[in-house]
C-alpha positions as semicolon CSV with decimal commas, in nm:
position;residue;x (nm);y (nm);z (nm)
1;M;0,136;4,376;-7,926
2;N;-0,075;4,073;-8,000
3;P;-0,444;4,121;-7,897
4;F;-0,450;3,775;-7,735
5;V;-0,153;3,864;-7,516
6;E;-0,322;4,189;-7,413
7;L;-0,642;4,001;-7,331
8;G;-0,444;3,748;-7,127
9;L;-0,277;4,027;-6,929
10;V;-0,613;4,192;-6,860
11;I;-0,763;3,862;-6,741
12;A;-0,458;3,794;-6,520
13;A;-0,488;4,142;-6,367
14;I;-0,860;4,090;-6,298
15;V;-0,796;3,751;-6,136
16;L;-0,520;3,901;-5,924
17;L;-0,750;4,184;-5,812
18;L;-1,022;3,933;-5,722
19;I;-0,777;3,728;-5,516
20;V;-0,661;4,038;-5,328
21;Y;-1,023;4,149;-5,274
22;V;-1,128;3,809;-5,131
23;W;-0,820;3,795;-4,908
24;M;-0,890;4,145;-4,771
25;R;-1,257;4,063;-4,705
26;R;-1,169;3,745;-4,516
27;S;-0,901;3,908;-4,305
28;S;-1,126;4,198;-4,205
29;A;-1,441;3,993;-4,133
30;P;-1,528;3,953;-3,765
31;R;-1,449;3,601;-3,656
32;Q;-1,654;3,381;-3,433
33;P;-1,442;3,265;-3,142
34;A;-1,342;2,901;-3,151
35;F;-1,402;2,656;-2,868
36;S;-1,131;2,626;-2,605
37;P;-0,982;2,281;-2,544
38;E;-1,192;2,251;-2,224
39;A;-1,513;2,335;-2,409
40;E;-1,426;2,086;-2,683
41;R;-1,373;1,819;-2,416
42;A;-1,708;1,905;-2,255
43;I;-1,881;1,870;-2,593
44;A;-1,706;1,537;-2,655
45;F;-1,821;1,415;-2,313
46;A;-2,173;1,541;-2,391
47;R;-2,174;1,315;-2,697
48;V;-2,072;1,018;-2,480
49;E;-2,339;1,105;-2,222
50;A;-2,605;1,126;-2,494
51;Q;-2,507;0,784;-2,622
52;T;-2,495;0,638;-2,272
53;L;-2,848;0,768;-2,210
54;E;-2,952;0,625;-2,549
55;S;-3,050;0,962;-2,689
56;S;-3,080;1,018;-3,061
57;D;-2,931;1,367;-3,029
58;I;-2,729;1,583;-2,793
59;E;-2,953;1,786;-2,562
60;P;-2,859;2,072;-2,324
61;V;-2,867;1,827;-2,033
62;H;-2,593;1,624;-2,206
63;L;-2,387;1,944;-2,234
64;L;-2,434;1,992;-1,859
65;L;-2,322;1,635;-1,794
66;G;-2,025;1,696;-2,023
67;L;-1,926;1,997;-1,812
68;L;-1,929;1,778;-1,500
69;H;-1,637;1,582;-1,648
70;L;-1,417;1,892;-1,637
71;P;-1,240;1,955;-1,308
72;V;-1,163;2,315;-1,411
73;P;-1,220;2,608;-1,175
74;A;-1,449;2,781;-1,427
75;V;-1,696;2,496;-1,369
76;T;-1,623;2,364;-1,019
77;R;-1,643;2,716;-0,877
78;F;-2,017;2,715;-0,944
79;I;-2,094;2,342;-0,967
80;P;-1,901;2,193;-0,676
81;L;-1,786;1,833;-0,700
82;D;-2,027;1,728;-0,423
83;W;-2,322;1,830;-0,648
84;H;-2,217;1,610;-0,938
85;D;-2,372;1,284;-0,819
86;S;-2,705;1,447;-0,736
87;I;-2,713;1,619;-1,075
88;R;-2,642;1,291;-1,253
89;A;-2,913;1,116;-1,049
90;E;-3,164;1,390;-1,130
91;V;-3,086;1,360;-1,499
92;R;-3,127;0,981;-1,490
93;D;-3,467;1,026;-1,321
94;H;-3,590;1,261;-1,594
95;V;-3,419;1,131;-1,906
96;G;-3,521;0,788;-2,014
97;G;-3,358;0,599;-2,294
98;G;-3,490;0,692;-2,633
99;A;-3,376;0,505;-2,936
100;I;-3,093;0,261;-2,896
101;V;-2,809;0,433;-3,072
102;S;-2,482;0,276;-3,171
103;Y;-2,171;0,489;-3,145
104;R;-2,185;0,778;-3,390
105;D;-1,933;1,055;-3,447
106;D;-2,206;1,261;-3,609
107;L;-2,466;1,255;-3,332
108;P;-2,658;1,578;-3,399
109;F;-2,730;1,859;-3,156
110;S;-3,096;1,921;-3,076
111;D;-3,240;2,264;-3,152
112;D;-3,219;2,353;-2,782
113;A;-2,854;2,245;-2,762
114;Q;-2,774;2,449;-3,072
115;L;-2,936;2,751;-2,909
116;A;-2,726;2,693;-2,597
117;L;-2,408;2,680;-2,809
118;V;-2,505;3,000;-2,990
119;A;-2,576;3,164;-2,654
120;A;-2,233;3,044;-2,533
121;A;-2,071;3,212;-2,833
122;R;-2,257;3,535;-2,755
123;E;-2,145;3,512;-2,393
124;A;-1,782;3,467;-2,500
125;K;-1,809;3,772;-2,724
126;G;-1,987;3,974;-2,452
127;L;-1,717;3,882;-2,201
128;S;-1,447;3,978;-2,454
129;S;-1,306;3,627;-2,453
130;P;-1,086;3,506;-2,740
131;S;-1,252;3,163;-2,734
132;I;-1,568;2,990;-2,616
133;G;-1,474;2,828;-2,286
134;A;-1,641;2,595;-2,039
135;E;-1,770;2,896;-1,845
136;H;-1,945;3,023;-2,159
137;L;-2,109;2,683;-2,212
138;L;-2,239;2,703;-1,856
139;L;-2,375;3,052;-1,922
140;G;-2,525;2,935;-2,251
141;L;-2,718;2,661;-2,071
142;L;-2,879;2,919;-1,844
143;H;-3,033;3,106;-2,139
144;S;-3,312;2,852;-2,178
145;D;-3,640;2,889;-1,993
146;K;-3,743;2,528;-2,034
147;S;-3,445;2,295;-2,065
148;L;-3,382;2,040;-1,792
149;A;-3,021;2,158;-1,768
150;A;-3,128;2,517;-1,696
151;L;-3,386;2,399;-1,442
152;I;-3,130;2,185;-1,259
153;L;-2,885;2,476;-1,246
154;R;-3,149;2,722;-1,127
155;E;-3,264;2,480;-0,855
156;R;-2,912;2,502;-0,722
157;G;-2,919;2,882;-0,719
158;L;-2,727;2,957;-1,038
159;R;-2,850;3,259;-1,231
160;L;-2,727;3,404;-1,557
161;E;-2,666;3,756;-1,428
162;G;-2,482;3,637;-1,118
163;L;-2,251;3,411;-1,317
164;R;-2,185;3,682;-1,573
165;A;-2,082;3,918;-1,296
166;A;-1,860;3,652;-1,139
167;Y;-1,688;3,585;-1,472
168;G;-1,604;3,949;-1,520
169;G;-1,910;4,131;-1,642
170;W;-2,075;4,146;-1,978
171;Q;-2,021;4,422;-2,231
172;E;-2,237;4,513;-2,528
């Protein structure tokens, strides 16, 4: 047999083994849950709220305002509709316009908002949920000690442990 043909067969076998190896690694890797449609809508509304309040980035308080746009039981069970106006008013009192921002699809998340989203993902995993839902975003907001969103929620009696228990308990 020609040495070049043998070399070609060896290279083809190695490439095939690499492809199988990469495929097996990807299929066995733990996956981060994706956002549910409700959570995606809340995040989209958070972007709109950030722009309306002339913010240069999306903050946890914008995520809270985004959740207020969702009339889903996972949210309205703990943030009743009659609280929405007072929450919006409190946010307006504390959040002044920053930079005037034109509409941007790529409005970034602040560090605090990113931490809230990461906490929401951990909550979804801890609650054995297949996706990150609106309820996990709400739980993620309560992880902060200093964000305006967490303060507003705590003023209204919402606590991380109580919500976790109400959503079905958290598992390590």
